[in-house]
Phi, psi and omega in degrees: 000132179297142174294126177256146178277110196267159173248133184241134184278136175233137185300332180283346179267055184283344180269098189290158178293339187252027177126134182267348182060228175257045180298128181298327172301316176300320181296320176294325178295315177304315185293319178298313182297328181286344181263353188276138166285159179302329175292323179286324175296320182290328178295326175298331181273008179252121174252125182233153178286148186299143173228034180061221174256042177299157179303318182293316179302305185300326180287324176295324179290316181301317180269004171078028182267357182218142184246323178224153179229142174238152172074024169258113192255352187268115182299326176291322175289322176304307187296323178293318180293320172300321178297318176300312180303313191271344183240337180250338180287157181304320186248357168065039182273125184283165176267169166237135180254123187242159179195148173286110176236085196267312174221043177136156173257296174251306174286107182269129176265172180301146180307152182308321176304323176290314174307315174300331182289344178286340188042041185228105181302334185291326175301312184293318187288319175297320177301315178289331180288316174302313184293322174298313180303314182288317184290322180298332185294348180253004180101001180282127180233015179205133177237160177255068182203152012272156170267118189239028169299121173295131187227113181246012182228107180290352170292334181286124183298331185275001170308331179298328179273000186258173174257020170107203191263356194246123175301323184282319174304309183298321177301315185293317183285326180296315175301318180296319180292320176293327174290327175293314176301308187277339180066193182280343185217108188291338181281346179294139189309330181264024174247148181224147180296129174278159178227114179274122186222158354255128190271107000210160170068025175304322186289349182265020184303133189302139174063015178068019185256139186293147176071011188280170183288158171224150176230108198225118168311151180295322187287326175293324172296316179282333185278322189254312191265345186263330187306321179303318183293315178296321180302312188285334174297315176294332185274358177093021176296126192295326183218165178229155184232135174292153178263162179289327191287163170269147170252110177057039172094356179241120180295147187299327185289349179233034189251097180296323181300316184284310188275335180259301184299310187279298188294315188271307184285313187280318184262003183049043186280130179235026173270184180276139175245110184250155175282171169270172187313112176068011195284344173287315178301323187287353173287353167292301174292337170302333184089022180260340181221139186283328183208181181295325185288321176290324178292321179294320180300310181292319180295311180301317176290345176268009176074022180278110185294316185231131177268115176276107171051046178239340177062012182288317181291317187293329186273333192229343188292318178310301186299326179295322178293312186294332180271352175093354182288337167232128179288139172294340176293324179296312178298320176298321177298319178296317179294326175296324181295317183291314177296327175300316175306315184288329173294315185292329176287353179078012191282341177284336180265333182217079183281342186267151171264125184293127177271108179274158178296323185235119178286149184277051181265145173052042173292157176307315180299314181296314183289333171295319178294316181296323178296314179298314181304310180299326176291316175302328193270351180287146178238126178271109183263339179207143175203104178265047174083000182278336178249145351289159183303136180292159183288339182273004178292129183253322186225131180238131169265133174246117181230173172100148189294349183254006180287336182218057186232082185300324187283328183285329179289342179287334176085186187284158172059057180235064185307318188253018174289151176240104185305329181294346175267356178280137180261110181279157179307318180295315178296322176292322180297312177299319186281320185272329188224010178291339176275345176270331182222160172276132180244116176256123181251121170215103191292333181077322174224142182279330177206166190299323181277354184306119176266002179275142181255010182298329183271352184292328176297321175298317177299317178297321175297323175294322180294332184286337178272347191252164179278330185208152182248127169257115183250112183265100181242175180146226181216149178293156178303331182288350182268002172220162186110190186303132180054031172238067182263143177236135179279337174244113183258026169291169171298128180284170176063214183257028184293319176298314176300327173299307182296324181293315181296322180290328180290329178289350173282349178087351182280151176293136179242125172256117182264121175247115181267126177241105186208168180262008181197166173291115179264152176278100192243030177308307177298316186294325184290338171285340180274342183268134177274342177208147180224131176238117181259112191250002187049208169262106194267002174093186184309319185255026181296325181297304174302324177296319184287319182303315184288330177290320182297321180267004178084005178288327174242154180246129182299142178220001179291158178231152180289128173272002184208144176293137172262123180285159168285329174206164185296334185293345177279347186291132000281140178221132182201156192291328191267050178279164174279163184279331188070164178280349181225067181302150185306130182203153174053050184288127171242119179287161185301321178290347182259000179283126176302141180295137185081004184302146175289155185300329187268357191293334188253003181083183184218089172224171193278096170193170182263134172305327184256007178219348189076207177238009186243146170294171178291312180219135182273170172301135175089359183283146173171130180274170173224171174280352176247189178226143182242130175253126177267130178275186184291147174285126178247141179248146174288347177194156171280354181228147171238126173254152182302135184087349180260181183230126171263122183266128180245129186229144175211139172271131177245118185249129171274108190262005184260196182257357182251133166293138187194158179261147177233135174267116181267127193240138179245127175233151175230166170217128175270108190299318183217125177214170179293336169230137187303133178261159180294157179299333170200154178216129182290130179235356183182154170207160176212125179266117184239142174263123184234122177289152186303137181081352184256165179241137178240138181263126180241135179240146172225157176247133176241137172237177175300334177303320182296332186265351188280153176217157175291128177259333173198186185294346182244353189227121174238124178204163173267140181256137174297143184154188181272135171238153163251145176226140179240147161236117198210170183274340184196179187280358182239000180245183182091159180252125188280150171248147189247152173212166177255142175250130179238121180296000000 
């Protein structure tokens, strides 16, 4: 059955998006709003960073000048501030405490890009659930995740926080994360409000530079960048966050079309929309606002409910309301959204955090899930028979700057992580397999950017004594994440030189890449006999990788993003258009004869020094076994509007390992009024198949799956011929054809 982007019901979401009727909570909200002064309303729209129990903070809470607080981690402080809010403030409105809890609070799971590589929504849901349980124990009830920006440029540092390049995969994983954070009941003490960010199209920032401009046609915005946000809105995501970037010249924090027309009117969203940190104020350097007063006016009129650390509303909103530049009705609607969130979180009935004797950190169950997630997230990209390691292996050389780097394996955006709790690959190999094999550790380089070659000779000496070399390479955590963009996405430092020296020993080399983005590893891939791409795998990355290397676990990850041959190919993604001259008869630069005539190698679309293919395509990933795909069978040669087409394929495990395979469903609209991509992912299913057995996989297609936006107001499927693939990645498989009739 095709994976559906599901909508989950939560008892706290009794207020439907299409009208509340006589809902008693709405009546309480209306009553509160009617009692509030304008200053108190503006206070609810003000978010401040924690200042402990400072005089200013206590006074702000008591007088209703702040509605939400972020980055306050002391549960006793949180409870005291809540006490002041609900007992000493005039209207007794509780606070919400927020924190960036992106891929773990204490127990860190793989970075979101790594979780997406699992192609397993359960990984995303379980990771978010563990994070919610741990974070809520300190009073945190709101996180700024998931980040569901479509990311097609690996230069962009925040690709690490994304789920990759595809709208469908991102939608599925994003909905799973929302479900994990919010649980079955948002009002439960261990549930926290999710925040879909960044609304919208932040991942398309020009040149892969953070905060940069975007220019996106309406149909591209709606076809590619908005679907994950619509999916999580329908799934009950409690909050949204504005993006930093401008879209077509208008910053998101001041964009009425995006925030009102699409989010509120088309999607009927009644949750909270919060600015990003200072993003309202930042409309001034954008050149969109002359001063903070204008920024406050434009943000409020664009339906931004909360100003995060910008002081725009507190300084200017009262004046703007009195002058008529912002309607008090607009302020009231923002306050209603904020109060609705507080009711949904159960804070009016249960504002305090229970202080437990033992905090729920690093439980055995959480660590087991983190290890499982890290194993699911690793992608086997190459294997010349070296993996899993054979039982007769006696000595292993462990090298590379990421072999024993606990803080770096946690990845970006882990404010509350404790690196000393991370189990590194070297530590895990020694602990789990040290009695079975001799392990010689010589890292060669101290950190990923290390340009000193002094240690390489020692690493080579270790390799010469070993039966196999495990080289843990990649990039430090500081090199990816917000404002950590790279123009050159090769391996930094002298890591390539280290790998070349290891290769010259003649010993088998397994390259394990631990990074926050897809790196251009074309040269290094040729030096390695095996490649595991592990991203930044979190607290338990070491044990997970050790078990994969020795075959206790079997790799099942698939790439959620394309890996380019070189940075000059960027942006490169699987769902591209075909062009009028698709690549053919490719002649690479070094193969052109000296003195060749200008017309001698033809005129098609590719790079002379890279061809037209990536190093590894979207959806790609190997296993220790082999899967054979049977012929694709259709329930009919035609699909009519309102009907369902069933697509079926047999998957046979022809190898010797029981293993999981991610079976992927792609379509192509052959001829349309707007050119369509060469392939589009429309479904996937991760199936476990025992060695020698066959599993039948079925997907369903409807006209909704074939539809695309033709303009801002119309999305429809067009009659004509379609191709459909059931395949192991985005570049293989044999298509089957069907007709769609309106």
